[in-house]
C-alpha atoms as an extended CHARMM CRD file, in Angstrom:
* protein
*
       157  EXT
         1         1  MET       CA             87.1150000000      -43.5550000000       24.3070000000  PROA      1               0.0000000000
         2         2  ARG       CA             89.4180000000      -41.0140000000       22.6830000000  PROA      2               0.0000000000
         3         3  LYS       CA             86.6410000000      -39.6750000000       20.4780000000  PROA      3               0.0000000000
         4         4  THR       CA             84.3870000000      -39.2790000000       23.5140000000  PROA      4               0.0000000000
         5         5  ILE       CA             86.9990000000      -37.1870000000       25.3220000000  PROA      5               0.0000000000
         6         6  MET       CA             87.4960000000      -35.0180000000       22.2340000000  PROA      6               0.0000000000
         7         7  LEU       CA             83.7270000000      -34.5440000000       21.9120000000  PROA      7               0.0000000000
         8         8  VAL       CA             83.4120000000      -33.5520000000       25.5860000000  PROA      8               0.0000000000
         9         9  MET       CA             86.2980000000      -31.0550000000       25.2050000000  PROA      9               0.0000000000
        10        10  LEU       CA             84.6380000000      -29.5600000000       22.1230000000  PROA      10              0.0000000000
        11        11  VAL       CA             81.3140000000      -29.1500000000       23.9490000000  PROA      11              0.0000000000
        12        12  VAL       CA             83.0890000000      -27.4990000000       26.9270000000  PROA      12              0.0000000000
        13        13  ALA       CA             84.9210000000      -25.1030000000       24.5700000000  PROA      13              0.0000000000
        14        14  VAL       CA             81.6530000000      -24.1060000000       22.8910000000  PROA      14              0.0000000000
        15        15  ILE       CA             79.9490000000      -23.5600000000       26.2570000000  PROA      15              0.0000000000
        16        16  LEU       CA             82.8490000000      -21.3870000000       27.4620000000  PROA      16              0.0000000000
        17        17  ALA       CA             82.7040000000      -19.2940000000       24.2830000000  PROA      17              0.0000000000
        18        18  ILE       CA             79.0190000000      -18.4080000000       24.6980000000  PROA      18              0.0000000000
        19        19  PRO       CA             79.5800000000      -15.5600000000       27.2650000000  PROA      19              0.0000000000
        20        20  ALA       CA             82.2410000000      -14.0250000000       25.0290000000  PROA      20              0.0000000000
        21        21  SER       CA             79.9270000000      -14.0570000000       22.0360000000  PROA      21              0.0000000000
        22        22  ALA       CA             77.1120000000      -12.5100000000       24.1030000000  PROA      22              0.0000000000
        23        23  GLN       CA             79.0010000000       -9.2070000000       24.1220000000  PROA      23              0.0000000000
        24        24  ASP       CA             79.0140000000       -9.1540000000       20.3470000000  PROA      24              0.0000000000
        25        25  ASP       CA             75.2030000000       -9.4030000000       20.2790000000  PROA      25              0.0000000000
        26        26  ILE       CA             74.9080000000       -5.7230000000       21.2760000000  PROA      26              0.0000000000
        27        27  ASP       CA             74.4390000000       -3.4900000000       18.2570000000  PROA      27              0.0000000000
        28        28  THR       CA             77.0060000000       -0.6720000000       18.5480000000  PROA      28              0.0000000000
        29        29  SER       CA             76.5470000000        0.6520000000       15.0140000000  PROA      29              0.0000000000
        30        30  GLY       CA             74.4760000000        3.5950000000       16.2420000000  PROA      30              0.0000000000
        31        31  ILE       CA             77.2520000000        4.7900000000       18.5800000000  PROA      31              0.0000000000
        32        32  THR       CA             79.7010000000        7.2000000000       16.9520000000  PROA      32              0.0000000000
        33        33  ASP       CA             83.3460000000        7.6920000000       17.8460000000  PROA      33              0.0000000000
        34        34  ASP       CA             82.4790000000       11.2200000000       18.9740000000  PROA      34              0.0000000000
        35        35  GLU       CA             80.0170000000        9.8590000000       21.5300000000  PROA      35              0.0000000000
        36        36  VAL       CA             82.6100000000        7.3910000000       22.8110000000  PROA      36              0.0000000000
        37        37  ASN       CA             85.3130000000       10.0780000000       22.9400000000  PROA      37              0.0000000000
        38        38  ALA       CA             83.0020000000       12.4520000000       24.8280000000  PROA      38              0.0000000000
        39        39  VAL       CA             83.0920000000        9.9530000000       27.6960000000  PROA      39              0.0000000000
        40        40  ALA       CA             86.6760000000        8.7890000000       27.0950000000  PROA      40              0.0000000000
        41        41  GLU       CA             88.1190000000       12.3120000000       27.3110000000  PROA      41              0.0000000000
        42        42  GLN       CA             86.9090000000       12.4680000000       30.9150000000  PROA      42              0.0000000000
        43        43  LEU       CA             88.8640000000        9.3180000000       31.8390000000  PROA      43              0.0000000000
        44        44  TYR       CA             92.5930000000        8.6420000000       32.0040000000  PROA      44              0.0000000000
        45        45  CYS       CA             94.6260000000        5.7320000000       30.6820000000  PROA      45              0.0000000000
        46        46  PRO       CA             95.1570000000        2.9310000000       33.2400000000  PROA      46              0.0000000000
        47        47  VAL       CA             98.6720000000        2.2780000000       31.8990000000  PROA      47              0.0000000000
        48        48  CYS       CA            100.1120000000        5.6740000000       30.9360000000  PROA      48              0.0000000000
        49        49  GLU       CA            100.3130000000        8.5680000000       33.3440000000  PROA      49              0.0000000000
        50        50  ASN       CA             98.1970000000       11.6770000000       32.6520000000  PROA      50              0.0000000000
        51        51  ILE       CA             97.1190000000       10.5990000000       29.1570000000  PROA      51              0.0000000000
        52        52  PRO       CA             93.3860000000       10.9890000000       28.4290000000  PROA      52              0.0000000000
        53        53  LEU       CA             91.6660000000        7.8030000000       27.3270000000  PROA      53              0.0000000000
        54        54  ASP       CA             90.4260000000        9.2980000000       24.0630000000  PROA      54              0.0000000000
        55        55  VAL       CA             93.9580000000        9.8940000000       22.6600000000  PROA      55              0.0000000000
        56        56  CYS       CA             95.8890000000        6.9660000000       24.1590000000  PROA      56              0.0000000000
        57        57  GLU       CA             96.6190000000        4.1070000000       21.7650000000  PROA      57              0.0000000000
        58        58  THR       CA             97.4910000000        1.3130000000       24.2230000000  PROA      58              0.0000000000
        59        59  ALA       CA             95.5640000000       -1.9420000000       24.0260000000  PROA      59              0.0000000000
        60        60  ALA       CA             94.0320000000       -1.2980000000       27.4640000000  PROA      60              0.0000000000
        61        61  CYS       CA             92.6160000000        2.0390000000       26.2800000000  PROA      61              0.0000000000
        62        62  GLN       CA             91.2360000000        0.4910000000       23.1190000000  PROA      62              0.0000000000
        63        63  ASP       CA             89.4870000000       -2.1260000000       25.2800000000  PROA      63              0.0000000000
        64        64  TRP       CA             88.1140000000        0.5810000000       27.5830000000  PROA      64              0.0000000000
        65        65  ARG       CA             86.8110000000        2.6130000000       24.6260000000  PROA      65              0.0000000000
        66        66  TYR       CA             85.0990000000       -0.5310000000       23.2870000000  PROA      66              0.0000000000
        67        67  GLU       CA             83.6020000000       -1.1010000000       26.7340000000  PROA      67              0.0000000000
        68        68  ILE       CA             82.3360000000        2.5000000000       26.7520000000  PROA      68              0.0000000000
        69        69  ARG       CA             80.7930000000        1.8950000000       23.3130000000  PROA      69              0.0000000000
        70        70  LEU       CA             79.0060000000       -1.2020000000       24.6630000000  PROA      70              0.0000000000
        71        71  GLN       CA             77.7240000000        0.6630000000       27.7130000000  PROA      71              0.0000000000
        72        72  LEU       CA             76.4690000000        3.5470000000       25.5520000000  PROA      72              0.0000000000
        73        73  ALA       CA             74.7000000000        1.0100000000       23.3100000000  PROA      73              0.0000000000
        74        74  GLU       CA             73.0490000000       -0.4400000000       26.4120000000  PROA      74              0.0000000000
        75        75  GLY       CA             71.6620000000        3.0270000000       27.1650000000  PROA      75              0.0000000000
        76        76  LEU       CA             73.8590000000        4.0730000000       30.0860000000  PROA      76              0.0000000000
        77        77  SER       CA             74.4480000000        7.7960000000       30.5700000000  PROA      77              0.0000000000
        78        78  GLU       CA             77.9180000000        9.3730000000       30.5130000000  PROA      78              0.0000000000
        79        79  GLN       CA             77.9050000000        9.8760000000       34.2810000000  PROA      79              0.0000000000
        80        80  ALA       CA             76.7680000000        6.2790000000       34.8770000000  PROA      80              0.0000000000
        81        81  ILE       CA             79.6690000000        4.9940000000       32.7590000000  PROA      81              0.0000000000
        82        82  ILE       CA             82.1610000000        7.2250000000       34.5710000000  PROA      82              0.0000000000
        83        83  ASP       CA             80.7660000000        6.1190000000       37.9410000000  PROA      83              0.0000000000
        84        84  ASP       CA             81.1270000000        2.4840000000       36.8470000000  PROA      84              0.0000000000
        85        85  PHE       CA             84.7860000000        2.9990000000       35.9370000000  PROA      85              0.0000000000
        86        86  VAL       CA             85.4410000000        4.8370000000       39.2190000000  PROA      86              0.0000000000
        87        87  ASP       CA             83.7630000000        2.0250000000       41.1870000000  PROA      87              0.0000000000
        88        88  ARG       CA             85.8840000000       -0.6110000000       39.4660000000  PROA      88              0.0000000000
        89        89  PHE       CA             89.2510000000        1.1550000000       39.1160000000  PROA      89              0.0000000000
        90        90  GLY       CA             89.2610000000        3.9860000000       41.6600000000  PROA      90              0.0000000000
        91        91  GLU       CA             89.2720000000        7.7580000000       41.3340000000  PROA      91              0.0000000000
        92        92  ARG       CA             92.6380000000        7.8010000000       39.5620000000  PROA      92              0.0000000000
        93        93  VAL       CA             90.7720000000        7.1560000000       36.2920000000  PROA      93              0.0000000000
        94        94  VAL       CA             89.0090000000       10.5410000000       36.3850000000  PROA      94              0.0000000000
        95        95  GLY       CA             91.8280000000       12.8680000000       37.4290000000  PROA      95              0.0000000000
        96        96  THR       CA             89.6200000000       14.9560000000       39.7270000000  PROA      96              0.0000000000
        97        97  PRO       CA             87.8250000000       13.4960000000       42.7370000000  PROA      97              0.0000000000
        98        98  GLN       CA             84.1390000000       12.6710000000       42.3340000000  PROA      98              0.0000000000
        99        99  ASP       CA             83.3090000000       13.9140000000       45.8430000000  PROA      99              0.0000000000
       100       100  PRO       CA             82.1340000000       17.5480000000       45.3900000000  PROA      100             0.0000000000
       101       101  VAL       CA             84.0160000000       18.8310000000       48.4590000000  PROA      101             0.0000000000
       102       102  LEU       CA             87.2970000000       17.2230000000       47.4260000000  PROA      102             0.0000000000
       103       103  ARG       CA             86.8210000000       18.2840000000       43.7930000000  PROA      103             0.0000000000
       104       104  ASN       CA             86.2560000000       21.9310000000       44.7570000000  PROA      104             0.0000000000
       105       105  LEU       CA             89.1910000000       21.8360000000       47.1480000000  PROA      105             0.0000000000
       106       106  SER       CA             91.5010000000       20.3730000000       44.4990000000  PROA      106             0.0000000000
       107       107  LEU       CA             90.3880000000       22.9550000000       41.9240000000  PROA      107             0.0000000000
       108       108  ILE       CA             90.4990000000       26.0140000000       44.2070000000  PROA      108             0.0000000000
       109       109  THR       CA             93.7310000000       25.3190000000       46.1120000000  PROA      109             0.0000000000
       110       110  PRO       CA             96.1550000000       26.0160000000       43.1950000000  PROA      110             0.0000000000
       111       111  TRP       CA             94.4270000000       29.3630000000       42.5080000000  PROA      111             0.0000000000
       112       112  VAL       CA             94.6440000000       30.3840000000       46.1580000000  PROA      112             0.0000000000
       113       113  ILE       CA             98.3400000000       29.4940000000       46.2690000000  PROA      113             0.0000000000
       114       114  ALA       CA             98.9970000000       31.4280000000       43.0390000000  PROA      114             0.0000000000
       115       115  LEU       CA             97.2030000000       34.4900000000       44.4210000000  PROA      115             0.0000000000
       116       116  LEU       CA             99.2020000000       34.3340000000       47.6600000000  PROA      116             0.0000000000
       117       117  VAL       CA            102.4860000000       34.0950000000       45.7410000000  PROA      117             0.0000000000
       118       118  ALA       CA            101.4970000000       37.0190000000       43.4980000000  PROA      118             0.0000000000
       119       119  ALA       CA            100.4980000000       39.1320000000       46.5160000000  PROA      119             0.0000000000
       120       120  GLY       CA            103.7950000000       38.3130000000       48.2330000000  PROA      120             0.0000000000
       121       121  GLY       CA            105.7230000000       39.2570000000       45.0970000000  PROA      121             0.0000000000
       122       122  LEU       CA            103.8970000000       42.5850000000       44.7910000000  PROA      122             0.0000000000
       123       123  LEU       CA            104.5190000000       43.3710000000       48.4640000000  PROA      123             0.0000000000
       124       124  ALA       CA            108.2160000000       42.6400000000       48.0120000000  PROA      124             0.0000000000
       125       125  ILE       CA            108.4310000000       44.8940000000       44.9280000000  PROA      125             0.0000000000
       126       126  PHE       CA            106.6390000000       47.7750000000       46.6760000000  PROA      126             0.0000000000
       127       127  SER       CA            108.7840000000       47.4380000000       49.8030000000  PROA      127             0.0000000000
       128       128  TRP       CA            111.9760000000       47.5510000000       47.6940000000  PROA      128             0.0000000000
       129       129  ARG       CA            110.7600000000       50.6670000000       45.9140000000  PROA      129             0.0000000000
       130       130  ARG       CA            109.9670000000       52.4410000000       49.2020000000  PROA      130             0.0000000000
       131       131  ARG       CA            113.4040000000       51.9070000000       50.7230000000  PROA      131             0.0000000000
       132       132  PRO       CA            115.1220000000       55.1710000000       51.5470000000  PROA      132             0.0000000000
       133       133  GLU       CA            118.2450000000       55.9340000000       49.6050000000  PROA      133             0.0000000000
       134       134  VAL       CA            121.4530000000       55.1580000000       51.3840000000  PROA      134             0.0000000000
       135       135  ILE       CA            123.1580000000       58.2840000000       52.5860000000  PROA      135             0.0000000000
       136       136  VAL       CA            126.8440000000       58.1990000000       51.8560000000  PROA      136             0.0000000000
       137       137  SER       CA            129.1440000000       59.9300000000       54.2960000000  PROA      137             0.0000000000
       138       138  GLU       CA            131.7300000000       62.4480000000       53.0900000000  PROA      138             0.0000000000
       139       139  GLY       CA            134.5930000000       60.0400000000       53.8370000000  PROA      139             0.0000000000
       140       140  GLU       CA            133.0260000000       57.2910000000       51.7160000000  PROA      140             0.0000000000
       141       141  GLU       CA            132.3610000000       59.7970000000       48.9390000000  PROA      141             0.0000000000
       142       142  ALA       CA            136.0110000000       60.9110000000       48.9700000000  PROA      142             0.0000000000
       143       143  GLN       CA            137.1840000000       57.2660000000       48.8380000000  PROA      143             0.0000000000
       144       144  ARG       CA            134.8540000000       56.5350000000       45.9050000000  PROA      144             0.0000000000
       145       145  SER       CA            136.1320000000       59.6190000000       44.1280000000  PROA      145             0.0000000000
       146       146  GLU       CA            139.7270000000       58.4930000000       44.6750000000  PROA      146             0.0000000000
       147       147  PHE       CA            138.9780000000       55.0050000000       43.2590000000  PROA      147             0.0000000000
       148       148  HSD       CA            137.1720000000       56.6010000000       40.3490000000  PROA      148             0.0000000000
       149       149  ASP       CA            140.1690000000       58.8080000000       39.5860000000  PROA      149             0.0000000000
       150       150  MET       CA            142.5430000000       55.8060000000       39.7330000000  PROA      150             0.0000000000
       151       151  LEU       CA            140.2960000000       53.8620000000       37.3590000000  PROA      151             0.0000000000
       152       152  GLU       CA            140.2120000000       56.7720000000       34.9500000000  PROA      152             0.0000000000
       153       153  ARG       CA            144.0570000000       57.0110000000       34.9820000000  PROA      153             0.0000000000
       154       154  ASP       CA            144.4150000000       53.2780000000       34.3470000000  PROA      154             0.0000000000
       155       155  LEU       CA            141.9870000000       53.3530000000       31.4660000000  PROA      155             0.0000000000
       156       156  THR       CA            143.5080000000       56.3560000000       29.7580000000  PROA      156             0.0000000000
       157       157  GLY       CA            146.9820000000       54.9720000000       30.0480000000  PROA      157             0.0000000000
């Protein structure tokens, strides 16, 4: 009875291992690291913040790069692989939205804000330069002269 249970467990273990070994049947020898990194540099690490997938060394990124290698070996295009990752993990993996309107908005908005700030700064500089000089009355001039004379006496001893 004990041997029968062990045999059944062994058969179940072998059956469960078949899907895992099916991934290894794909020949990835023709896929170079440069091809994998060309796709990986467009994706971001799922664990670290703002780290591209091609330079991150976490285990999750290594798994994702291997998955990219498998998909390239299956003949998928770069955009198809990126779309697959976006479908499964959301747009946070690409950094910029995939929707063209949102992508253009997210790329143009910082430039518009920078131009507005620069224009405001230039207007402020020109308005400061155009200010009329302050006219000092004779009484204020006499008081300044008196303070200046006192300062000169204190400094000379």
